[in-house]
Structure formats: structure tokens, C-alpha cells
C-alpha positions as CSV (number, residue, x, y, z in Angstrom):
1,M,5.2,0.6,-21.5
2,P,5.6,-1.0,-17.9
3,K,3.4,-3.4,-16.4
4,R,1.3,-1.6,-13.4
5,I,1.8,-3.4,-10.2
6,S,-1.8,-5.0,-9.1
7,I,-2.6,-6.6,-5.7
8,E,-5.5,-9.0,-5.0
9,P,-8.4,-7.5,-2.7
10,H,-7.8,-9.7,0.3
11,L,-8.4,-6.6,2.6
12,S,-10.5,-3.4,2.0
13,I,-8.8,-0.4,1.5
14,G,-10.3,0.6,5.0
15,E,-8.6,-2.4,6.5
16,L,-5.5,-1.7,4.8
17,E,-5.5,1.8,6.1
18,Q,-6.0,0.6,9.8
19,R,-3.4,-2.0,9.9
20,Y,-0.9,0.7,8.4
21,H,-1.7,2.8,11.0
22,Q,-1.7,0.4,14.1
23,G,1.5,-1.4,13.0
24,K,4.1,-1.1,15.4
25,D,7.0,-2.7,13.5
26,P,8.6,-0.1,11.2
27,I,8.7,-2.3,8.1
28,E,5.4,-3.8,8.9
29,R,3.9,-0.3,8.6
30,S,6.0,0.5,5.1
31,H,4.4,-2.7,3.8
32,Y,0.9,-1.9,4.6
33,Q,1.2,1.5,3.5
34,I,2.7,0.5,0.3
35,I,-0.1,-2.1,-0.4
36,W,-2.7,0.5,0.8
37,L,-1.5,2.8,-1.8
38,L,-1.6,0.5,-4.4
39,A,-5.1,-0.4,-3.5
40,Q,-6.0,3.4,-4.0
41,G,-4.9,3.0,-7.4
42,R,-1.7,4.9,-7.1
43,T,1.2,3.9,-9.5
44,S,4.5,2.5,-8.1
45,E,6.2,6.0,-9.4
46,E,3.9,7.8,-7.4
47,I,4.4,5.6,-4.3
48,A,8.1,6.0,-4.7
49,V,7.9,9.3,-4.5
50,M,5.5,9.3,-1.4
51,T,7.4,6.8,0.9
């Protein structure tokens, strides 16, 4: 079974969501979206389909 991606909780889910929605640079927004979805417990497979 593949290893799940884990993240360190430096920001809350709400803070990640806020940074995702307020980002002006498309690459930065994409990074925050992926981290936000991981923080919600989504799998990398789910995120790949969503993004």
C-alpha cells in the first residue's frame, strides 16, 4: 500500500483556505489548494482528480 502524504499543521484549515482564495499568483493558489485539501484528509488520488 502506498504511503499517505502528511503535512505539518503550521496553519489551520481555515487559514489555508483563506490563503488559497486570496492568492493572486496562480501557482501559489494551486499550492495552497493542494495543501488545504490534504489538511482536510483528502488522498493524493482524490486531489489529482479535483485539481
